[in-house]
Each structure stands twice: as C-alpha cells, then as structure tokens.
C-alpha positions as CSV (number, residue, x, y, z in Angstrom):
1,M,0.0,0.0,0.0
2,R,0.8,3.7,-0.2
3,V,0.7,4.7,3.5
4,L,0.7,8.2,4.9
5,V,1.8,8.4,8.5
6,V,0.9,11.7,10.1
7,G,2.9,12.3,13.2
8,A,5.7,10.1,12.0
9,G,8.4,11.8,14.1
10,G,6.8,10.8,17.4
11,A,7.7,7.9,19.7
12,I,5.3,5.4,17.9
13,G,5.7,6.9,14.5
14,R,9.5,6.3,14.5
15,R,8.8,2.7,15.2
16,L,6.1,2.4,12.5
17,L,8.1,3.6,9.6
18,P,10.7,0.8,9.3
19,R,8.1,-1.8,10.0
20,L,5.9,-0.5,7.2
21,A,8.9,-0.3,4.8
22,E,9.9,-3.9,5.7
23,R,6.5,-5.1,4.6
24,G,6.9,-3.4,1.2
25,H,4.6,-0.4,1.8
26,Q,5.5,2.9,0.1
27,V,5.5,5.3,3.1
28,T,5.2,9.1,3.4
29,G,5.8,10.4,6.9
30,T,4.9,13.8,8.1
31,S,6.2,16.0,10.9
32,R,5.6,19.6,11.9
33,A,9.4,20.2,11.9
34,A,11.3,20.3,8.6
35,A,14.5,19.4,10.5
36,R,13.2,15.9,10.9
37,A,13.2,15.2,7.2
38,G,16.5,13.4,7.3
39,Q,15.5,11.2,10.2
40,L,12.2,10.2,8.5
41,R,14.0,9.4,5.3
42,S,16.5,7.2,7.2
43,L,13.6,5.3,8.7
44,G,12.2,4.4,5.3
45,A,9.7,7.2,4.5
46,A,9.5,10.1,2.1
47,P,9.3,13.1,4.4
48,A,6.7,15.9,4.3
49,V,6.2,18.9,6.5
50,L,2.6,19.2,7.8
51,D,0.6,21.1,10.3
52,V,-2.5,18.9,10.6
53,L,-4.5,21.8,12.0
54,D,-4.2,23.6,8.6
55,P,-7.0,22.1,6.4
56,G,-5.5,23.3,3.1
57,A,-2.1,21.8,3.9
58,V,-3.7,18.5,4.9
59,R,-5.6,18.4,1.6
60,A,-2.4,19.1,-0.3
61,V,-0.3,16.5,1.4
62,V,-3.0,13.8,1.0
63,A,-3.4,14.7,-2.7
64,D,0.4,14.5,-3.2
65,A,0.8,11.2,-1.3
66,R,-2.2,9.5,-2.9
67,P,-2.4,7.1,0.1
68,D,-4.3,3.8,0.3
69,A,-4.2,4.2,4.1
70,I,-3.7,7.0,6.6
71,I,-2.2,6.3,10.0
72,Y,-2.8,9.3,12.4
73,Q,-0.3,9.4,15.3
74,A,0.1,13.1,15.9
75,T,0.2,14.2,19.6
76,D,2.0,16.9,21.7
77,L,2.7,14.9,24.8
78,T,6.5,15.1,25.1
79,G,7.3,16.0,28.7
80,R,3.6,16.1,29.8
81,G,3.0,14.7,33.2
82,F,-0.2,13.5,34.9
83,G,-1.2,16.5,37.0
84,R,-4.2,18.2,38.6
85,N,-5.3,19.9,35.4
86,M,-5.1,17.4,32.5
87,D,-6.9,19.7,30.1
88,R,-4.2,22.4,30.5
89,G,-1.4,20.0,29.7
90,F,-3.2,18.2,27.0
91,A,-4.7,21.3,25.3
92,S,-2.6,21.1,22.1
93,T,-3.1,17.3,21.9
94,N,-6.8,17.7,22.3
95,R,-6.9,20.0,19.2
96,L,-4.9,17.4,17.3
97,R,-7.4,14.8,18.3
98,T,-10.5,16.9,17.3
99,A,-9.7,19.4,14.6
100,G,-6.7,17.4,13.3
101,T,-8.7,14.2,13.0
102,D,-11.6,16.1,11.3
103,N,-9.2,17.7,8.8
104,L,-7.6,14.3,7.9
105,L,-10.9,12.6,7.6
106,A,-12.2,15.3,5.3
107,A,-9.2,15.0,3.1
108,A,-9.5,11.2,3.1
109,R,-13.1,11.5,1.9
110,E,-12.1,14.0,-0.8
111,H,-9.4,11.7,-2.1
112,A,-11.3,8.4,-1.5
113,V,-8.7,7.0,0.9
114,P,-10.1,3.6,1.9
115,R,-8.3,3.0,5.2
116,F,-7.9,5.2,8.2
117,I,-6.3,4.3,11.5
118,A,-6.0,6.7,14.4
119,Q,-4.4,6.8,17.9
120,S,-6.8,6.7,20.9
121,F,-6.2,5.8,24.5
122,A,-7.5,3.2,26.9
123,P,-6.2,3.9,30.5
124,F,-8.4,5.8,33.0
125,R,-11.4,5.9,30.6
126,Y,-13.5,2.9,31.6
127,A,-16.3,3.4,34.1
128,H,-15.3,2.8,37.7
129,E,-17.7,-0.1,38.3
130,G,-18.0,-3.8,37.9
131,D,-15.1,-5.9,36.6
132,P,-11.5,-4.7,37.1
133,V,-10.7,-5.3,33.4
134,K,-12.9,-3.9,30.6
135,D,-13.3,-4.6,26.9
136,E,-14.3,-2.3,24.1
137,N,-18.0,-2.8,24.6
138,D,-17.9,-1.7,28.2
139,P,-19.1,1.8,29.1
140,L,-16.6,4.6,29.5
141,L,-16.5,7.0,32.4
142,A,-19.5,9.3,32.1
143,D,-18.3,12.0,34.6
144,P,-14.6,12.6,34.3
145,P,-13.1,15.2,36.7
146,P,-13.8,18.8,35.6
147,T,-10.1,19.4,34.7
148,A,-10.1,16.4,32.4
149,R,-13.4,16.8,30.6
150,E,-12.0,18.3,27.4
151,S,-9.3,15.6,27.2
152,F,-11.9,12.9,27.6
153,K,-14.1,14.5,25.0
154,A,-11.2,14.7,22.6
155,M,-10.4,10.9,23.0
156,A,-14.1,10.1,22.6
157,H,-14.2,12.2,19.5
158,V,-11.6,10.0,17.9
159,D,-13.4,6.9,19.0
160,L,-16.7,8.2,17.4
161,V,-15.7,9.9,14.1
162,V,-13.0,7.5,13.0
163,P,-15.2,4.3,13.1
164,A,-18.2,6.4,11.8
165,A,-16.0,7.0,8.7
166,G,-15.2,3.3,8.4
167,G,-11.8,3.5,10.1
168,I,-10.1,2.0,13.1
169,A,-9.4,3.6,16.5
170,L,-6.6,2.0,18.5
171,R,-7.0,2.6,22.2
172,Y,-3.4,2.2,23.2
173,G,-2.3,1.4,26.7
174,G,0.2,3.6,28.6
175,F,3.2,3.7,26.4
176,Y,6.7,2.8,27.7
177,G,10.0,2.1,26.0
178,E,11.4,5.7,25.8
179,A,14.2,6.3,28.3
180,D,13.2,9.9,29.1
181,D,9.4,10.0,29.2
182,A,7.7,12.0,31.9
183,M,6.7,9.0,34.0
184,V,10.2,7.5,33.9
185,K,11.8,10.9,34.9
186,A,9.3,11.2,37.8
187,V,10.0,7.7,39.1
188,R,13.7,8.2,38.9
189,K,13.4,11.3,41.1
190,R,10.9,9.6,43.5
191,Q,8.3,12.1,42.5
192,F,5.7,9.5,41.6
193,P,4.3,8.2,44.9
194,L,2.3,5.1,45.6
195,I,-1.1,6.5,46.5
196,G,-3.2,4.9,49.3
197,D,-3.5,1.1,48.8
198,G,-2.5,1.4,45.2
199,A,-5.6,-0.4,43.9
200,G,-6.1,1.6,40.7
201,I,-5.4,-0.6,37.6
202,M,-3.2,0.4,34.7
203,S,-2.8,-1.2,31.3
204,F,0.5,-0.7,29.6
205,I,1.9,-1.4,26.1
206,H,5.5,-1.3,24.9
207,L,5.9,1.1,22.0
208,D,7.3,-1.7,19.8
209,D,4.2,-3.8,20.4
210,A,2.0,-0.9,19.7
211,A,3.7,-0.3,16.4
212,T,3.4,-4.0,15.5
213,A,-0.3,-4.0,16.2
214,T,-0.8,-0.8,14.2
215,V,0.9,-2.3,11.1
216,L,-1.4,-5.4,11.4
217,A,-4.4,-3.1,11.6
218,L,-3.8,-2.1,8.0
219,D,-5.0,-5.5,7.0
220,A,-8.2,-5.3,9.1
221,D,-11.5,-4.0,8.0
222,G,-13.2,-1.1,9.8
223,P,-15.2,0.2,11.5
224,A,-13.6,-1.0,14.7
225,V,-12.2,0.0,18.1
226,Y,-9.4,-2.0,19.6
227,N,-7.7,-1.9,23.0
228,V,-4.0,-2.3,22.2
229,T,-2.6,-3.2,25.6
230,D,-0.6,-6.0,27.2
231,D,-2.0,-9.1,28.8
232,D,-1.4,-7.9,32.3
233,P,-3.5,-5.0,33.6
234,A,-2.2,-4.4,37.1
235,P,-2.7,-2.3,40.2
236,M,-0.4,0.6,41.0
237,R,0.9,-1.3,44.1
238,D,2.4,-3.9,41.7
239,W,3.6,-2.0,38.6
240,L,5.0,1.2,40.2
241,P,7.5,-0.6,42.4
242,G,8.2,-2.8,39.4
243,L,9.1,0.2,37.3
244,A,11.3,1.6,40.0
245,A,13.2,-1.8,40.3
246,A,13.6,-1.9,36.5
247,L,15.1,1.6,36.6
248,G,17.4,0.6,39.5
249,V,16.1,3.4,41.8
250,K,14.6,3.4,45.2
251,P,11.0,2.2,45.7
252,P,8.3,4.9,45.4
253,R,7.3,6.9,48.5
254,Q,3.8,6.1,49.9
255,L,1.3,8.9,50.2
256,P,-2.1,8.6,51.9
257,S,-5.0,9.1,49.6
258,W,-6.3,12.1,51.6
259,V,-2.9,13.9,51.2
260,A,-2.7,13.1,47.5
261,G,-6.2,14.4,47.1
262,L,-5.1,17.8,48.4
263,V,-2.6,17.9,45.5
264,M,-4.6,16.1,42.7
265,G,-8.2,17.1,43.6
266,K,-10.8,15.1,41.8
267,M,-8.2,13.8,39.3
268,L,-7.1,11.4,42.1
269,T,-10.0,9.1,41.3
270,L,-8.6,8.4,37.8
271,M,-5.6,6.8,39.5
272,T,-7.2,5.1,42.5
273,E,-10.3,3.7,40.8
274,A,-9.1,3.1,37.3
275,R,-10.0,-0.1,35.4
276,G,-7.8,-2.1,33.1
277,A,-8.4,-2.8,29.4
278,S,-8.6,-6.3,27.8
279,N,-6.7,-6.9,24.6
280,E,-8.5,-10.1,23.6
281,R,-10.3,-8.5,20.6
282,A,-7.1,-7.1,19.1
283,K,-5.2,-10.4,19.5
284,K,-8.0,-12.4,18.0
285,E,-9.0,-10.1,15.1
286,L,-5.7,-8.6,14.2
287,G,-3.7,-11.8,14.7
288,W,-1.4,-9.9,17.1
289,T,0.8,-11.3,19.8
290,P,2.7,-8.8,22.0
291,R,6.4,-9.4,22.3
292,Y,6.1,-8.2,25.9
293,P,2.8,-9.7,27.1
294,S,3.5,-8.2,30.5
295,W,5.1,-5.1,31.8
296,R,6.8,-7.4,34.3
297,D,9.1,-8.5,31.4
298,G,8.8,-5.3,29.3
299,F,10.0,-2.9,31.9
300,P,13.3,-4.7,32.5
301,A,13.8,-5.1,28.7
302,A,13.2,-1.4,28.1
303,F,15.1,0.0,31.0
304,G,17.8,-2.6,31.8
305,G,16.6,-3.7,35.2
306,P,16.0,-7.2,36.7
307,A,13.1,-9.4,35.7
308,G,10.8,-11.1,38.2
309,H,10.6,-8.0,40.4
310,A,6.9,-8.0,41.3
311,S,4.3,-10.5,42.5
C-alpha cells in the first residue's frame, strides 16, 4: 500500500516507519518540523512537513501522497505529566485529536482513501464499576473530573468519528519504552508516589508492540475500536515498584489518599479507581501477539533492570 503516517516523528511513528517499509509499503511520513526530514528518510519514509491543523495543507499532502491508508499518530505529549489539570497539559493534543482528526478525515473522503487508523487511549477511561478489566463494549467513564473533561471529549471524538467513517481507532495502553518520558523521569526522582492502597489498575503497552499492532491493523476492516494493551492489567501497588526496580532506583514513596487528594483534587479518582483494558479482541481479530505480554518483562527489557521483580 501507499501509507501516509501523520505524526511520523513521534515515539510510535518512528517505530512504525521501518516496519511498514519492511513489509513493502510505500510510506510518506509527516512532521511539523522540517528538520526531521533526514530522520524520517533514514527510517524508510518520504518526508513531508505538515501542520495537521491547517486544512489546506492537509488536503495538499494527501493529494500528493495518494495514500491507500492514513495512520494518524500526531500528539503533543512530550514532557507532559499527569497532574491536577489534565486539560491544560493536553490542550494542544486535544486540538490534534479533534480538529486534526476532522481535517484528515475530510481529506481522506475527498481523495477516496479507503483505510484510516487513528491513535486513541485506553487507561483511565472505563467506568469505575464492575469488573476490574474492561473490553471495548464496556461503558466509558461518564463523569470525568472537571479538569479532564476536554481531554476525555477529545479521545471520545476519535473513537466516534473514525469508526463512523469506516476507520479503526486504536486505544493504546500507557506507552513505555522511551528512556526519558515524563513518567520515567518522575519515578527516577521519586516524585511519583504510591497512593493509598495502590488499587487503581493500569494497562501498559511497549511502544514496539503498539507499532506492530498498528501495522497489522492495516489489513483489518473497519469500522472498529481495539484496546492495544498488554495481557497484564495491574494495580499501582504492583507496577509502580516494578518500574522503580527496572530503573534501578529506590521504591516509590507512599502517600495517603487524603494527602494526594489535596494535590490532585478530583483527578485522584482516575488513578485510584481506574479499570484495566482487555486486549483479547485485538489479539483475535488482528492476529497480534505482544512481544512483551506483561510489563513485568517489558520494563526490565526497556530499562535494563532485573526481571521477576513484582508479585
């Protein structure tokens, strides 16, 4: 296929390009920065500069690339942490997920692009009720904290409009595999505490596994939504000390929930009551098997620490 990867310079985009090229696809990769052209070319893509919030520029790039498929991975999350006001930190990414998605879908319709895959997100979004692990048919959180409402709306927008156009939304787990992401930096500095009893559940995915699943999704028919997560949704009391061990740093400090609430406000519930995400549909329908089925092996592989560190 001719594949247009929008946001090709990001953490997952950089892993997608060589995998696509290895499978014989003709790839165009876009970035907002012209300086990344050499990097994109070295990874197997013809580079293009694109601001996805510019509808005219989007139409021009799609017309020039003539893609059989568009993979949308643009975010602005570098250095963004999980704080009291998610909407403030995610404001630019929210625009990419709303206006950017709409611009690309409009161009895809105009140029009859038959396949469209977009990045969505699974953690923290499922309703805080019932089973600890949810699948794609389970309800999402209806009343997110006030300072996260716009971010939740933006993710829901992707989940709604992409399948409505016949495409595929991939609800990735929490990414890991980059040595300097915000979560890793915080754990290294012991600035990411274990809150209360650490019961909130997280679903992770190694960036390499996310890229592999995305390439496989090119051969799947939409409309569809898939959780792209590992096999091992786990409470914070397991995975956070495990990450610290893999990084070779001291265990996280413990913080009572009431103290954390003074800092996090209503955002705290997203961490303490979160549900995990099941990947069964993605494995079955995409024919995907994660290389790292659990963060218990993936963290040490990514960060050089010992395996077998958590119960």
